[in-house]
N, CA, C and O atoms as a MOPAC input file, in Angstrom:
PM7 MOZYME 1SCF
protein

 N     84.80200 1   115.11400 1    66.70600 1
 C     85.07300 1   116.37400 1    67.37200 1
 C     86.51700 1   116.76100 1    67.10700 1
 O     87.42200 1   115.93200 1    67.20300 1
 N     86.72100 1   118.01900 1    66.77500 1
 C     88.06200 1   118.50700 1    66.48000 1
 C     88.61700 1   119.23900 1    67.70100 1
 O     87.95400 1   120.10600 1    68.27100 1
 N     89.83300 1   118.88300 1    68.09300 1
 C     90.48400 1   119.47300 1    69.26200 1
 C     91.80200 1   120.09400 1    68.80700 1
 O     92.56700 1   119.43900 1    68.10000 1
 N     92.09100 1   121.35300 1    69.19600 1
 C     93.36200 1   121.96400 1    68.80300 1
 C     94.55700 1   121.26800 1    69.45600 1
 O     94.44700 1   120.74100 1    70.56300 1
 N     95.70400 1   121.27000 1    68.76000 1
 C     96.91400 1   120.62000 1    69.26300 1
 C     97.46200 1   121.36000 1    70.48200 1
 O     98.03800 1   120.73800 1    71.37500 1
 N     97.28700 1   122.69300 1    70.52600 1
 C     97.73600 1   123.48800 1    71.67300 1
 C     96.62100 1   124.42800 1    72.08300 1
 O     95.99500 1   125.06700 1    71.23700 1
 N     96.36800 1   124.51400 1    73.40200 1
 C     95.44000 1   125.52100 1    73.89800 1
 C     95.81000 1   125.93800 1    75.31100 1
 O     96.52600 1   125.22900 1    76.01800 1
 N     95.30800 1   127.10300 1    75.70900 1
 C     95.57400 1   127.63800 1    77.04200 1
 C     94.62500 1   127.02800 1    78.05000 1
 O     93.41200 1   127.00500 1    77.84000 1
 N     95.18700 1   126.52800 1    79.16000 1
 C     94.37500 1   126.02300 1    80.25300 1
 C     95.17600 1   126.14900 1    81.54200 1
 O     96.37100 1   126.44300 1    81.51100 1
 N     94.52100 1   125.92800 1    82.66300 1
 C     95.14300 1   126.12800 1    83.97200 1
 C     96.14700 1   125.03100 1    84.29200 1
 O     95.87300 1   123.84900 1    84.08200 1
 N     97.31100 1   125.42400 1    84.80100 1
 C     98.32900 1   124.48500 1    85.28100 1
 C     98.43400 1   124.65100 1    86.79500 1
 O     98.69800 1   125.74900 1    87.28500 1
 N     98.22900 1   123.56100 1    87.53600 1
 C     98.23100 1   123.61900 1    89.00000 1
 C     99.62700 1   123.87000 1    89.55800 1
 O     99.76800 1   124.46400 1    90.62700 1
 N    100.65500 1   123.42600 1    88.84700 1
 C    102.02700 1   123.60100 1    89.32600 1
 C    102.47600 1   125.05000 1    89.15100 1
 O    103.07200 1   125.63100 1    90.05800 1
 N    102.19000 1   125.63500 1    87.98000 1
 C    102.55400 1   127.02700 1    87.71800 1
 C    101.58100 1   128.00600 1    88.37800 1
 O    101.90000 1   129.18200 1    88.55600 1
 N    100.38800 1   127.51100 1    88.74200 1
 C     99.33000 1   128.30500 1    89.35200 1
 C     98.86600 1   129.44500 1    88.44400 1
 O     98.53900 1   130.53500 1    88.91400 1
 N     98.84300 1   129.17700 1    87.14700 1
 C     98.36500 1   130.15500 1    86.16700 1
 C     97.95600 1   129.44300 1    84.88400 1
 O     98.19900 1   128.24600 1    84.73000 1
 N     97.34500 1   130.16500 1    83.97600 1
 C     96.98400 1   129.60500 1    82.68000 1
 C     98.19900 1   129.64400 1    81.75700 1
 O     98.79700 1   130.70000 1    81.55000 1
 N     98.55500 1   128.49700 1    81.21000 1
 C     99.67200 1   128.40900 1    80.27900 1
 C     99.24000 1   127.60600 1    79.06000 1
 O     98.18400 1   126.97300 1    79.05600 1
 N    100.07400 1   127.64200 1    78.02700 1
 C     99.76600 1   126.88300 1    76.82000 1
 C    100.12800 1   125.41700 1    77.03500 1
 O    101.23600 1   125.10500 1    77.47300 1
 N     99.20100 1   124.52300 1    76.72800 1
 C     99.40500 1   123.08900 1    76.88400 1
 C     99.36200 1   122.41100 1    75.52300 1
 O     98.54600 1   122.76200 1    74.67100 1
 N    100.24700 1   121.43600 1    75.32200 1
 C    100.16900 1   120.62300 1    74.10500 1
 C     99.26800 1   119.43100 1    74.40000 1
 O     99.31000 1   118.86500 1    75.49300 1
 N     98.45600 1   119.05500 1    73.41700 1
 C     97.41700 1   118.05200 1    73.61200 1
 C     97.72900 1   116.80900 1    72.79200 1
 O     98.13600 1   116.90200 1    71.63400 1
 N     97.53200 1   115.63700 1    73.40800 1
 C     97.62700 1   114.37700 1    72.68300 1
 C     96.57600 1   113.42800 1    73.23200 1
 O     96.03600 1   113.64700 1    74.31600 1
 N     96.28800 1   112.37500 1    72.48200 1
 C     95.30500 1   111.39300 1    72.91300 1
 C     95.99000 1   110.32400 1    73.73900 1
 O     97.08400 1   109.87800 1    73.39400 1
 N     95.35300 1   109.90500 1    74.83500 1
 C     95.90400 1   108.86100 1    75.68900 1
 C     95.79600 1   107.51500 1    74.99600 1
 O     94.76000 1   107.17700 1    74.42300 1
 N     96.87600 1   106.75500 1    75.05700 1
 C     96.88000 1   105.41900 1    74.48100 1
 C     97.37200 1   104.45300 1    75.54700 1
 O     98.39500 1   104.69300 1    76.18900 1
 N     96.64500 1   103.36700 1    75.73300 1
 C     96.99500 1   102.39900 1    76.75100 1
 C     98.30400 1   101.70600 1    76.38200 1
 O     98.52700 1   101.35900 1    75.22300 1
 N     99.16200 1   101.50800 1    77.37500 1
 C    100.43300 1   100.82300 1    77.14900 1
 C    100.26800 1    99.31800 1    77.21700 1
 O     99.17300 1    98.81200 1    77.46100 1
 N    101.36500 1    98.60600 1    76.99900 1
 C    101.32000 1    97.15100 1    77.02400 1
 C    101.17700 1    96.67300 1    78.47000 1
 O    101.83400 1    97.19600 1    79.37000 1
 N    100.31600 1    95.67600 1    78.68500 1
 C    100.11900 1    95.14900 1    80.03100 1
 C    101.30900 1    94.28900 1    80.43700 1
 O    101.88800 1    93.58800 1    79.60700 1
 N    101.67100 1    94.34500 1    81.71300 1
 C    102.79400 1    93.56000 1    82.21300 1
 C    102.32200 1    92.13500 1    82.47800 1
 O    101.34100 1    91.92100 1    83.19000 1
 N    103.01200 1    91.18000 1    81.91200 1
 C    102.60800 1    89.78000 1    82.07200 1
 C    102.94400 1    89.24300 1    83.46300 1
 O    102.37100 1    88.24100 1    83.89200 1
 N    103.86700 1    89.89900 1    84.17200 1
 C    104.25900 1    89.43500 1    85.50600 1
 C    103.55400 1    90.20300 1    86.63000 1
 O    103.90600 1    90.04300 1    87.79900 1
 N    102.57100 1    91.02700 1    86.28900 1
 C    101.80000 1    91.74200 1    87.30700 1
 C    100.96700 1    90.73000 1    88.09400 1
 O    100.60800 1    89.67500 1    87.57300 1
 N    100.66500 1    91.05600 1    89.34700 1
 C     99.98100 1    90.11900 1    90.22900 1
 C     98.62800 1    89.69100 1    89.68000 1
 O     98.29200 1    88.50700 1    89.71800 1
 N     97.85400 1    90.63100 1    89.17500 1
 C     96.53900 1    90.30300 1    88.64500 1
 C     96.61200 1    89.36600 1    87.45600 1
 O     95.78300 1    88.46700 1    87.31900 1
 N     97.60200 1    89.57000 1    86.59200 1
 C     97.76800 1    88.71500 1    85.40900 1
 C     98.18800 1    87.30800 1    85.82200 1
 O     97.72400 1    86.32600 1    85.24200 1
 N     99.06700 1    87.20600 1    86.82500 1
 C     99.50900 1    85.88700 1    87.31000 1
 C     98.36100 1    85.15300 1    87.97300 1
 O     98.19000 1    83.94900 1    87.78000 1
 N     97.56400 1    85.88700 1    88.76300 1
 C     96.43400 1    85.28300 1    89.45600 1
 C     95.39800 1    84.77700 1    88.45700 1
 O     94.86600 1    83.67800 1    88.61300 1
 N     95.11600 1    85.56900 1    87.44400 1
 C     94.12900 1    85.17000 1    86.42700 1
 C     94.61500 1    83.94400 1    85.65900 1
 O     93.83100 1    83.04300 1    85.36300 1
 N     95.88600 1    83.91300 1    85.34300 1
 C     96.47100 1    82.77200 1    84.62400 1
 C     96.35600 1    81.49700 1    85.46100 1
 O     96.07400 1    80.42000 1    84.93600 1
 N     96.58100 1    81.63800 1    86.78000 1
 C     96.49800 1    80.48800 1    87.67900 1
 C     95.05800 1    79.97400 1    87.76900 1
 O     94.83800 1    78.76700 1    87.86200 1
 N     94.06900 1    80.88900 1    87.74200 1
 C     92.66200 1    80.50000 1    87.81600 1
 C     92.21600 1    79.72300 1    86.58600 1
 O     91.30700 1    78.89700 1    86.67100 1
 N     92.84300 1    79.97900 1    85.45000 1
 C     92.42800 1    79.32900 1    84.20600 1
 C     92.96100 1    77.90200 1    84.08500 1
 O     92.47800 1    77.14100 1    83.24600 1
 N     93.93600 1    77.52500 1    84.89700 1
 C     94.50400 1    76.17500 1    84.83200 1
 C     93.54500 1    75.15000 1    85.42700 1
 O     92.76100 1    75.46800 1    86.32100 1
 N     93.61300 1    73.93300 1    84.93100 1
 C     92.80000 1    72.84300 1    85.47400 1
 C     91.36100 1    72.90700 1    84.99000 1
 O     91.05900 1    73.59500 1    84.01500 1
 N     90.47700 1    72.19500 1    85.66800 1
 C     89.06900 1    72.16400 1    85.28100 1
 C     88.35600 1    73.41500 1    85.77500 1
 O     88.79500 1    74.06200 1    86.72600 1
 N     87.26200 1    73.74100 1    85.12300 1
 C     86.46400 1    74.87900 1    85.57600 1
 C     86.43300 1    76.00300 1    84.56400 1
 O     85.44800 1    76.73900 1    84.49100 1
 N     87.47500 1    76.15000 1    83.79200 1
 C     87.49200 1    77.16800 1    82.73400 1
 C     87.48700 1    78.59200 1    83.24500 1
 O     88.05700 1    78.89000 1    84.29400 1
 N     86.83800 1    79.47200 1    82.49700 1
 C     86.81300 1    80.90900 1    82.78400 1
 C     86.09800 1    81.18400 1    84.10300 1
 O     85.03100 1    80.62400 1    84.35700 1
 N     86.67500 1    82.03900 1    84.94300 1
 C     86.12700 1    82.28500 1    86.27900 1
 C     85.05000 1    83.35600 1    86.29800 1
 O     84.24800 1    83.40200 1    87.23000 1
 N     85.01400 1    84.22000 1    85.28600 1
 C     83.97400 1    85.24200 1    85.23100 1
 C     83.53400 1    85.39700 1    83.78300 1
 O     84.30900 1    85.09700 1    82.87500 1
 N     82.30300 1    85.86100 1    83.54300 1
 C     81.78300 1    85.91400 1    82.17700 1
 C     82.54600 1    86.89200 1    81.28900 1
 O     82.90600 1    87.99100 1    81.71300 1
 N     82.78400 1    86.47200 1    80.05200 1
 C     83.41800 1    87.34200 1    79.08200 1
 C     82.31300 1    88.13400 1    78.40000 1
 O     81.34700 1    87.55500 1    77.90300 1
 N     82.45300 1    89.47400 1    78.37300 1
 C     81.42700 1    90.30600 1    77.75500 1
 C     81.55200 1    90.20800 1    76.24000 1
 O     82.57100 1    90.59600 1    75.66800 1
 N     80.52500 1    89.69500 1    75.60300 1
 C     80.55700 1    89.49300 1    74.15900 1
 C     79.77600 1    90.55700 1    73.39300 1
 O     80.19700 1    90.99900 1    72.32400 1
 N     78.61700 1    90.97000 1    73.95700 1
 C     77.82300 1    92.01000 1    73.30000 1
 C     78.23500 1    93.36000 1    73.86400 1
 O     78.03800 1    93.63000 1    75.04900 1
 N     78.80400 1    94.20100 1    73.02000 1
 C     79.18900 1    95.53200 1    73.46300 1
 C     77.97900 1    96.44600 1    73.34200 1
 O     77.40600 1    96.57700 1    72.26100 1
 N     77.58200 1    97.08500 1    74.45400 1
 C     76.35900 1    97.88200 1    74.44900 1
 C     76.60600 1    99.31200 1    73.98900 1
 O     75.74600 1    99.91700 1    73.34900 1
 N     77.75400 1    99.84400 1    74.30600 1
 C     78.03000 1   101.23600 1    73.96900 1
 C     78.61500 1   101.34000 1    72.55400 1
 O     79.41200 1   100.49900 1    72.14000 1
 N     78.21000 1   102.38000 1    71.82400 1
 C     78.71500 1   102.58100 1    70.46600 1
 C     79.89400 1   103.54900 1    70.44300 1
 O     80.59100 1   103.66300 1    69.43500 1
 N     80.11100 1   104.23800 1    71.55000 1
 C     81.21300 1   105.20600 1    71.62600 1
 C     82.04500 1   104.91400 1    72.86300 1
 O     81.64000 1   104.13900 1    73.72900 1
 N     83.22600 1   105.55000 1    72.93600 1
 C     84.02300 1   105.43200 1    74.15100 1
 C     84.55800 1   106.80400 1    74.51900 1
 O     84.63000 1   107.70900 1    73.68800 1
 N     84.93200 1   106.93700 1    75.78500 1
 C     85.43200 1   108.21800 1    76.26700 1
 C     86.89300 1   108.35900 1    75.89000 1
 O     87.70600 1   107.49200 1    76.21100 1
 N     87.23000 1   109.43300 1    75.22000 1
 C     88.60900 1   109.71600 1    74.83800 1
 C     89.25600 1   110.54400 1    75.94200 1
 O     88.68400 1   111.53500 1    76.39800 1
 N     90.43800 1   110.14000 1    76.36700 1
 C     91.15600 1   110.86200 1    77.41200 1
 C     92.23200 1   111.72900 1    76.77700 1
 O     93.02400 1   111.25300 1    75.96500 1
 N     92.25700 1   113.01200 1    77.15300 1
 C     93.25600 1   113.93500 1    76.63000 1
 C     94.44900 1   113.98100 1    77.57400 1
 O     94.28300 1   113.97600 1    78.79300 1
 N     95.65100 1   114.02600 1    77.01100 1
 C     96.86400 1   114.17200 1    77.79900 1
 C     97.38800 1   115.57900 1    77.54500 1
 O     97.79500 1   115.90900 1    76.43100 1
 N     97.37300 1   116.40900 1    78.59100 1
 C     97.79600 1   117.80700 1    78.47100 1
 C     99.17000 1   117.98600 1    79.08900 1
 O     99.39300 1   117.60300 1    80.23700 1
 N    100.10100 1   118.57200 1    78.32500 1
 C    101.46000 1   118.80900 1    78.82800 1
 C    101.71800 1   120.30700 1    78.84600 1
 O    101.61000 1   120.98500 1    77.82400 1
 N    102.06000 1   120.81100 1    80.02600 1
 C    102.31200 1   122.24100 1    80.19600 1
 C    103.56700 1   122.64000 1    79.42300 1
 O    104.59800 1   121.97400 1    79.51100 1
 N    103.47200 1   123.72700 1    78.66900 1
 C    104.60900 1   124.20300 1    77.88800 1
 C    105.65500 1   124.89000 1    78.74000 1
 O    106.80600 1   125.01800 1    78.32300 1
 N    105.27400 1   125.33800 1    79.93700 1
 C    106.18800 1   126.07300 1    80.80300 1
 C    106.98200 1   125.13700 1    81.72400 1
 O    108.21100 1   125.19200 1    81.76100 1
 N    106.27000 1   124.27700 1    82.46500 1
 C    106.95100 1   123.41800 1    83.45100 1
 C    107.03200 1   121.95800 1    83.01100 1
 O    107.84000 1   121.20300 1    83.55100 1
 N    106.21800 1   121.54700 1    82.05000 1
 C    106.29300 1   120.17600 1    81.54900 1
 C    105.43700 1   119.17300 1    82.30500 1
 O    105.52300 1   117.97400 1    82.04300 1
 N    104.60700 1   119.64100 1    83.24500 1
 C    103.73700 1   118.72500 1    83.98800 1
 C    102.67700 1   118.15000 1    83.05700 1
 O    102.09700 1   118.85600 1    82.23100 1
 N    102.43800 1   116.83100 1    83.21300 1
 C    101.45700 1   116.15400 1    82.38300 1
 C    100.21700 1   115.84900 1    83.21200 1
 O    100.30900 1   115.26600 1    84.29300 1
 N     99.04900 1   116.25000 1    82.69300 1
 C     97.77700 1   116.02700 1    83.35900 1
 C     96.84900 1   115.33100 1    82.38200 1
 O     96.82000 1   115.66600 1    81.19800 1
 N     96.08700 1   114.36000 1    82.87600 1
 C     95.11400 1   113.69500 1    82.02000 1
 C     93.73600 1   114.27300 1    82.28500 1
 O     93.33800 1   114.45900 1    83.43400 1
 N     93.01800 1   114.55200 1    81.21600 1
 C     91.67300 1   115.09700 1    81.34100 1
 C     90.69700 1   114.15800 1    80.65100 1
 O     90.79800 1   113.90400 1    79.45000 1
 N     89.74700 1   113.64600 1    81.43300 1
 C     88.75600 1   112.73800 1    80.87400 1
 C     87.86300 1   113.51300 1    79.92000 1
 O     87.30800 1   114.55400 1    80.27100 1
 N     87.73600 1   112.99500 1    78.72100 1
 C     86.95900 1   113.68300 1    77.70800 1
 C     85.51100 1   113.26300 1    77.70700 1
 O     85.05000 1   112.54700 1    78.59600 1
 N     84.80500 1   113.71800 1    76.70000 1
 C     83.40200 1   113.37200 1    76.55000 1
 C     83.28000 1   112.10200 1    75.72000 1
 O     84.24000 1   111.66400 1    75.08500 1
 N     82.10100 1   111.52300 1    75.73400 1
 C     81.83600 1   110.31600 1    74.97800 1
 C     81.61000 1   110.70000 1    73.52500 1
 O     80.68800 1   111.45700 1    73.22100 1
 N     82.43900 1   110.18900 1    72.62600 1
 C     82.27300 1   110.51000 1    71.21900 1
 C     82.84700 1   109.40600 1    70.34300 1
 O     83.63800 1   108.57700 1    70.79200 1
 N     82.42900 1   109.41800 1    69.08600 1
 C     82.86500 1   108.36900 1    68.15300 1
 C     84.29400 1   108.60600 1    67.68300 1
 O     85.10000 1   107.67800 1    67.62600 1
 N     84.60200 1   109.85600 1    67.34700 1
 C     85.90500 1   110.14300 1    66.74900 1
 C     86.41900 1   111.48200 1    67.25300 1
 O     85.66900 1   112.45300 1    67.34500 1
 N     87.69800 1   111.52200 1    67.57600 1
 C     88.32100 1   112.78000 1    67.99600 1
 C     89.57700 1   112.97700 1    67.16000 1
 O     90.41300 1   112.08000 1    67.05500 1
 N     89.70100 1   114.16100 1    66.56700 1
 C     90.90900 1   114.42300 1    65.79200 1
 C     91.57100 1   115.70200 1    66.26600 1
 O     90.90400 1   116.68000 1    66.60000 1
 N     92.89700 1   115.67700 1    66.29000 1
 C     93.67400 1   116.84000 1    66.70800 1
 C     93.94500 1   117.71000 1    65.48900 1
 O     94.42200 1   117.21900 1    64.46500 1
 N     93.63700 1   119.01900 1    65.59600 1
 C     93.80000 1   119.94500 1    64.47000 1
 C     94.87300 1   120.96000 1    64.80300 1
 O     94.96600 1   121.43600 1    65.93400 1
 N     95.66200 1   121.27800 1    63.83100 1
 C     96.72900 1   122.27800 1    64.00800 1
 C     96.19400 1   123.69100 1    63.88500 1
 O     96.95400 1   124.65200 1    64.00700 1

């Protein structure tokens, strides 16, 4: 699916339709000192091994792409959950 780099959509802060620049959301690096990561690391120590099943067979062939919209007027960033698709490309 082809998505334009800029398009007009509603901005809640400006309370009007403005031009937004579009980019694809990319997950950042996970923090190793976050509570969940420390807890999981502690569970793996000693006997017993993995505490919950690791998913090995992936059932879905596509994933949902999240769009990051940035208002050209005020600069507010909003994330919009996209549709399920194989490939998304930004077109100028």
